[in-house]
N, CA, C and O of each residue as an XYZ file, in Angstrom:
476
protein
N      11.586    -17.052      4.959
C      10.320    -16.522      5.447
C       9.847    -15.424      4.501
O      10.578    -14.474      4.219
N       8.626    -15.565      4.018
C       8.064    -14.584      3.103
C       7.336    -13.517      3.915
O       6.576    -13.825      4.833
N       7.581    -12.268      3.564
C       6.897    -11.197      4.268
C       6.809     -9.948      3.414
O       7.517     -9.807      2.417
N       5.925     -9.040      3.821
C       5.786     -7.729      3.202
C       6.305     -6.700      4.196
O       5.886     -6.674      5.353
N       7.213     -5.859      3.737
C       7.835     -4.858      4.607
C       7.518     -3.477      4.048
O       7.910     -3.132      2.933
N       6.802     -2.700      4.846
C       6.382     -1.367      4.416
C       7.303     -0.291      4.975
O       7.956     -0.479      6.002
N       7.341      0.833      4.281
C       8.092      1.990      4.755
C       7.535      3.246      4.100
O       6.767      3.180      3.140
N       7.939      4.390      4.642
C       7.585      5.657      4.023
C       6.601      6.507      4.801
O       6.407      7.676      4.470
N       5.976      5.952      5.823
C       5.044      6.745      6.604
C       5.754      7.867      7.338
O       6.913      7.737      7.733
N       5.031      8.987      7.516
C       5.657     10.152      8.136
C       4.592     11.158      8.512
O       3.412     10.968      8.219
N       5.014     12.224      9.158
C       4.160     13.381      9.432
C       4.335     14.363      8.279
O       5.458     14.731      7.937
N       3.225     14.786      7.684
C       3.286     15.692      6.545
C       2.183     16.737      6.688
O       1.129     16.471      7.266
N       2.441     17.916      6.158
C       1.450     18.980      6.225
C       0.365     18.777      5.168
O       0.618     18.157      4.136
N      -0.837     19.293      5.415
C      -1.880     19.226      4.387
C      -1.389     19.808      3.068
O      -0.716     20.838      3.039
N      -1.737     19.132      1.982
C      -1.269     19.533      0.670
C       0.033     18.902      0.257
O       0.439     19.016     -0.899
N       0.696     18.239      1.180
C       1.980     17.618      0.889
C       1.851     16.270      0.220
O       0.752     15.807     -0.087
N       3.011     15.641     -0.002
C       3.070     14.350     -0.686
C       3.926     13.366      0.093
O       4.835     13.752      0.827
N       3.620     12.095     -0.080
C       4.415     11.002      0.468
C       4.372      9.842     -0.502
O       3.415      9.691     -1.262
N       5.400      9.029     -0.477
C       5.395      7.782     -1.234
C       5.651      6.639     -0.261
O       6.680      6.599      0.414
N       4.713      5.723     -0.200
C       4.860      4.521      0.611
C       5.408      3.391     -0.249
O       5.118      3.301     -1.442
N       6.206      2.532      0.379
C       6.764      1.373     -0.304
C       6.385      0.106      0.447
O       6.233      0.114      1.668
N       6.236     -0.969     -0.292
C       5.959     -2.276      0.305
C       6.738     -3.313     -0.494
O       6.430     -3.584     -1.655
N       7.742     -3.884      0.142
C       8.611     -4.842     -0.530
C       8.293     -6.256     -0.066
O       8.192     -6.522      1.132
N       8.136     -7.149     -1.020
C       7.945     -8.563     -0.712
C       9.312     -9.228     -0.682
O      10.090     -9.109     -1.628
N       9.602     -9.933      0.418
C      10.902    -10.570      0.567
C      10.725    -12.055      0.832
O       9.691    -12.495      1.333
N      11.765    -12.825      0.484
C      11.723    -14.264      0.692
C      11.847    -15.003     -0.624
O      12.144    -14.411     -1.662
N      11.616    -16.299     -0.568
C      11.737    -17.162     -1.752
C      10.415    -17.154     -2.518
O       9.556    -18.014     -2.322
N      10.279    -16.174     -3.382
C       9.015    -15.896     -4.058
C       9.016    -16.439     -5.478
O       9.966    -16.230     -6.233
N       7.953    -17.132     -5.830
C       7.769    -17.587     -7.198
C       6.994    -16.542     -7.986
O       7.382    -16.164     -9.092
N       5.903    -16.084     -7.406
C       5.103    -15.069     -8.085
C       4.309    -14.261     -7.067
O       4.051    -14.708     -5.949
N       3.930    -13.061     -7.487
C       3.114    -12.167     -6.656
C       1.871    -11.789     -7.441
O       1.965    -11.345     -8.585
N       0.727    -11.962     -6.838
C      -0.509    -11.591     -7.496
C      -0.762    -10.107     -7.384
O       0.143     -9.325     -7.093
N      -2.016     -9.726     -7.622
C      -2.351     -8.313     -7.506
C      -2.088     -7.809     -6.094
O      -2.381     -8.486     -5.108
N      -1.534     -6.616     -6.020
C      -1.202     -6.020     -4.734
C      -2.158     -4.872     -4.449
O      -2.758     -4.297     -5.357
N      -2.285     -4.553     -3.162
C      -3.248     -3.523     -2.775
C      -2.764     -2.783     -1.540
O      -1.951     -3.286     -0.764
N      -3.285     -1.580     -1.381
C      -3.056     -0.779     -0.179
C      -4.395     -0.560      0.525
O      -5.407     -0.247     -0.103
N      -4.370     -0.732      1.831
C      -5.515     -0.447      2.694
C      -5.070      0.571      3.748
O      -3.879      0.833      3.919
N      -6.035      1.123      4.432
C      -5.701      2.012      5.554
C      -6.747      1.857      6.654
O      -7.888      1.460      6.421
N      -6.302      2.187      7.854
C      -7.201      2.136      9.001
C      -6.946      3.345      9.879
O      -5.869      3.494     10.456
N      -7.945      4.203      9.973
C      -7.870      5.376     10.836
C      -8.335      4.991     12.232
O      -9.059      4.008     12.391
N      -7.931      5.750     13.246
C      -8.347      5.444     14.618
C      -9.861      5.386     14.716
O     -10.562      6.285     14.253
N     -10.359      4.308     15.330
C     -11.790      4.171     15.524
C     -12.566      3.766     14.293
O     -13.796      3.722     14.327
N     -11.873      3.468     13.200
C     -12.543      3.116     11.947
C     -12.126      1.734     11.482
O     -11.122      1.182     11.932
N     -12.928      1.183     10.563
C     -12.568     -0.110      9.985
C     -11.509      0.078      8.908
O     -11.350      1.165      8.351
N     -10.796     -0.991      8.628
C      -9.813     -0.970      7.550
C     -10.555     -0.828      6.223
O     -11.563     -1.494      5.989
N     -10.043      0.051      5.357
C     -10.680      0.277      4.075
C      -9.677      0.166      2.939
O      -8.488      0.436      3.108
N     -10.179     -0.236      1.783
C      -9.351     -0.347      0.603
C      -9.057      1.043      0.045
O      -9.961      1.862     -0.123
N      -7.787      1.295     -0.237
C      -7.376      2.578     -0.798
C      -7.136      2.463     -2.302
O      -7.667      3.249     -3.087
N      -6.341      1.488     -2.688
C      -6.006      1.322     -4.103
C      -5.561     -0.111     -4.334
O      -4.988     -0.742     -3.445
N      -5.827     -0.625     -5.531
C      -5.435     -1.998     -5.816
C      -5.178     -2.199     -7.301
O      -5.698     -1.478     -8.153
N      -4.363     -3.201     -7.578
C      -4.175     -3.651     -8.947
C      -5.324     -4.601     -9.274
O      -5.769     -5.381     -8.431
N      -5.793     -4.517    -10.522
C      -6.914     -5.374    -10.915
C      -6.557     -6.251    -12.106
O      -7.427     -6.892    -12.694
N      -5.270     -6.279    -12.461
C      -4.836     -7.114    -13.563
C      -4.751     -6.336    -14.867
O      -5.409     -5.312    -15.045
N      -3.934     -6.840    -15.764
C      -3.793     -6.195    -17.055
C      -3.191     -4.817    -16.984
O      -3.402     -3.991    -17.872
N      -2.438     -4.562    -15.925
C      -1.829     -3.249    -15.759
C      -2.790     -2.181    -15.274
O      -2.428     -1.008    -15.176
N      -4.015     -2.585    -14.971
C      -5.028     -1.628    -14.535
C      -5.050     -1.535    -13.007
O      -4.679     -2.472    -12.301
N      -5.493     -0.386    -12.528
C      -5.622     -0.162    -11.098
C      -6.952      0.523    -10.796
O      -7.592      1.107    -11.671
N      -7.342      0.430     -9.527
C      -8.548      1.119     -9.074
C      -8.253      1.777     -7.746
O      -7.517      1.237     -6.920
N      -8.836      2.956     -7.544
C      -8.677      3.686     -6.300
C     -10.038      3.977     -5.692
O     -11.047      4.076     -6.390
N     -10.038      4.111     -4.367
C     -11.258      4.535     -3.679
C     -11.624      5.940     -4.131
O     -10.749      6.739     -4.465
N     -12.912      6.238     -4.140
C     -13.358      7.558     -4.568
C     -12.710      8.671     -3.748
O     -12.448      9.756     -4.267
N     -12.455      8.403     -2.477
C     -11.911      9.429     -1.590
C     -10.482      9.835     -1.950
O     -10.024     10.902     -1.540
N      -9.780      9.004     -2.703
C      -8.385      9.312     -3.045
C      -8.159      9.425     -4.546
O      -7.042      9.690     -4.990
N      -9.212      9.225     -5.325
C      -9.075      9.238     -6.778
C      -8.529     10.583     -7.247
O      -8.993     11.642     -6.824
N      -7.542     10.517     -8.123
C      -6.912     11.738     -8.626
C      -5.790     12.248     -7.758
O      -5.047     13.141     -8.166
N      -5.653     11.691     -6.555
C      -4.583     12.121     -5.648
C      -3.581     11.007     -5.375
O      -2.390     11.273     -5.212
N      -4.048      9.767     -5.323
C      -3.190      8.625     -5.007
C      -3.005      7.753     -6.247
O      -3.901      7.633     -7.082
N      -1.828      7.154     -6.344
C      -1.531      6.232     -7.448
C      -0.800      5.023     -6.903
O       0.143      5.158     -6.124
N      -1.234      3.840     -7.311
C      -0.534      2.606     -6.957
C       0.233      2.126     -8.182
O      -0.293      2.115     -9.295
N       1.479      1.729     -7.962
C       2.269      1.189     -9.061
C       3.318      0.235     -8.513
O       3.664      0.277     -7.332
N       3.812     -0.619     -9.389
C       4.706     -1.695     -8.940
C       6.010     -1.695     -9.725
O       6.048     -1.337    -10.902
N       7.074     -2.104     -9.047
C       8.362     -2.375     -9.689
C       8.591     -3.872     -9.559
O       8.990     -4.347     -8.496
N       8.344     -4.618    -10.624
C       8.465     -6.079    -10.557
C       9.889     -6.540    -10.270
O      10.092     -7.562     -9.615
N      10.860     -5.802    -10.751
C      12.251     -6.193    -10.525
C      12.614     -6.150     -9.049
O      13.511     -6.863     -8.599
N      11.911     -5.312     -8.302
C      12.195     -5.159     -6.874
C      11.132     -5.819     -5.996
O      11.203     -5.744     -4.770
N      10.137     -6.471     -6.630
C       9.021     -7.070     -5.866
C       8.415     -6.053     -4.906
O       8.104     -6.370     -3.758
N       8.258     -4.854     -5.386
C       7.812     -3.751     -4.532
C       6.627     -3.030     -5.159
O       6.602     -2.774     -6.362
N       5.647     -2.707     -4.321
C       4.523     -1.882     -4.742
C       4.593     -0.561     -3.996
O       4.986     -0.513     -2.831
N       4.213      0.497     -4.672
C       4.282      1.829     -4.115
C       2.882      2.456     -4.064
O       1.980      2.081     -4.812
N       2.740      3.415     -3.163
C       1.547      4.243     -3.146
C       2.013      5.692     -3.111
O       2.507      6.178     -2.094
N       1.847      6.369     -4.236
C       2.182      7.780     -4.314
C       0.964      8.580     -3.879
O      -0.114      8.463     -4.463
N       1.147      9.385     -2.858
C       0.038     10.152     -2.282
C       0.336     11.642     -2.419
O       1.317     12.145     -1.870
N      -0.510     12.329     -3.147
C      -0.366     13.771     -3.342
C      -1.567     14.508     -2.764
O      -2.606     13.908     -2.491
N      -1.412     15.800     -2.584
C      -2.500     16.644     -2.070
C      -3.136     16.030     -0.824
O      -4.357     15.905     -0.722
N      -2.288     15.657      0.103
C      -2.765     14.954      1.294
C      -3.659     15.842      2.147
O      -3.461     17.053      2.247
N      -4.650     15.199      2.759
C      -5.622     15.875      3.620
C      -5.564     15.277      5.021
O      -5.132     14.136      5.188
N      -5.991     16.028      6.022
C      -5.998     15.468      7.382
C      -6.776     14.150      7.478
O      -6.421     13.282      8.276
N      -7.812     13.998      6.686
C      -8.599     12.760      6.734
C      -7.875     11.565      6.109
O      -8.383     10.445      6.160
N      -6.711     11.785      5.528
C      -5.892     10.676      5.039
C      -5.036     10.078      6.155
O      -4.352      9.076      5.945
N      -5.073     10.684      7.327
C      -4.316     10.166      8.455
C      -4.794      8.774      8.821
O      -5.980      8.560      9.076
N      -3.857      7.821      8.846
C      -4.200      6.425      9.115
C      -2.928      5.594      9.126
O      -1.852      6.060      8.749
N      -3.077      4.351      9.568
C      -2.039      3.355      9.349
C      -2.332      2.688      8.010
O      -3.440      2.206      7.773
N      -1.334      2.668      7.146
C      -1.485      2.114      5.802
C      -0.843      0.729      5.753
O       0.273      0.521      6.230
N      -1.580     -0.210      5.163
C      -1.141     -1.599      5.074
C      -1.129     -2.042      3.613
O      -2.014     -1.669      2.842
N      -0.141     -2.825      3.235
C      -0.197     -3.446      1.920
C      -0.604     -4.914      2.071
O      -0.411     -5.535      3.116
N      -1.162     -5.429      1.004
C      -1.675     -6.795      0.982
C      -1.353     -7.420     -0.368
O      -1.458     -6.765     -1.405
N      -0.960     -8.687     -0.351
C      -0.654     -9.370     -1.609
C      -0.739    -10.872     -1.439
O      -0.483    -11.410     -0.362
N      -1.100    -11.530     -2.509
C      -1.060    -12.979     -2.555
C       0.271    -13.408     -3.140
O       0.610    -13.020     -4.257
N       1.030    -14.204     -2.400
C       2.385    -14.568     -2.802
C       2.507    -16.082     -2.878
O       2.111    -16.800     -1.959
N       3.057    -16.551     -3.978
C       3.266    -17.983     -4.171
C       4.746    -18.301     -4.011
O       5.604    -17.670     -4.629
N       5.030    -19.303     -3.160
C       6.390    -19.791     -2.997
C       6.466    -21.200     -3.561
O       5.505    -21.689     -4.154
N       7.589    -21.843     -3.379
C       7.747    -23.224     -3.868
C       6.760    -24.144     -3.165
O       6.222    -25.070     -3.771
N       6.526    -23.880     -1.873
C       5.745    -24.820     -1.070
C       4.272    -24.458     -0.945
O       3.432    -25.352     -0.834
N       3.931    -23.154     -0.961
C       2.532    -22.805     -0.726
C       2.222    -21.379     -1.144
O       3.093    -20.618     -1.566
N       0.917    -21.042     -1.007
C       0.421    -19.696     -1.299
C       0.132    -18.978      0.022
O      -0.410    -19.560      0.962
N       0.510    -17.696      0.065
C       0.270    -16.887      1.258
C      -0.549    -15.658      0.887
O      -0.280    -15.011     -0.126
N      -1.542    -15.338      1.701
C      -2.240    -14.054      1.617
C      -1.658    -13.201      2.744
O      -2.024    -13.349      3.910
N      -0.741    -12.301      2.367
C       0.057    -11.601      3.367
C      -0.362    -10.148      3.561
O      -0.864     -9.496      2.646
N      -0.139     -9.663      4.781
C      -0.291     -8.255      5.126
C       1.028     -7.742      5.670
O       1.764     -8.462      6.344
N       1.312     -6.489      5.366
C       2.461     -5.842      5.971
C       2.149     -5.432      7.398
O       1.025     -5.592      7.873
N       3.164     -4.897      8.077
C       3.020     -4.526      9.480
C       2.343     -3.174      9.660
O       1.930     -2.830     10.768
N       2.227     -2.413      8.593
C       1.594     -1.099      8.662
C       2.621      0.007      8.803
O       3.668     -0.165      9.427
N       2.298      1.153      8.206
C       3.136      2.338      8.333
C       2.217      3.541      8.552
O       1.215      3.705      7.856
N       2.573      4.375      9.526
C       1.690      5.457      9.956
C       1.899      6.711      9.119
O       3.019      7.196      8.963
N       0.803      7.222      8.587
C       0.792      8.497      7.879
C      -0.051      9.481      8.697
O      -1.218      9.223      8.992
N       0.555     10.594      9.050
C      -0.147     11.638      9.795
C      -0.114     12.920      8.984
O       0.955     13.421      8.638
N      -1.300     13.449      8.682
C      -1.403     14.694      7.919
C      -1.922     15.771      8.864
O      -3.082     15.757      9.278
N      -1.051     16.687      9.187
C      -1.405     17.713     10.169
C      -0.490     18.912     10.025
O       0.674     18.781      9.644
N      -1.028     20.086     10.334
C      -0.216     21.296     10.327
C       0.315     21.585     11.730
O       1.025     22.570     11.931
C-alpha cells in the first residue's frame, strides 16, 4: 500500500522553528514533484510550497523567506523547514505527491499534521 506519512507538527511559540516531514512508503517506482499545503480553521486549503522541477521550488508569498521545501530522495521524504513562525501559520499541514508504482499512478495526500503557533 502506497501512502504519505507526515510528522513534525507541534505547538511552538511565535518566532520559533519546526521541520515537517512527509515520507512516501510502499512499492514506489518514482515520485513526481512534491508539495506542502495547509488549511487553517474556517479557511480553504492553500498551497504553501512546491517543487517545480529542475531542483527549483516555489513558495507562497506569505511564507517566502521563512519556509523552505526540500527532499531527500534516498529516503523518499520531503521536508518543510519553517522558521520565524507566526500565529497565522497555525494550520493543519498536508503533503501531496504524484507516485508511480508498478501497477498505477497515485495522486496522494498525507493525513495532515497540526502546527500551532501560540505563546
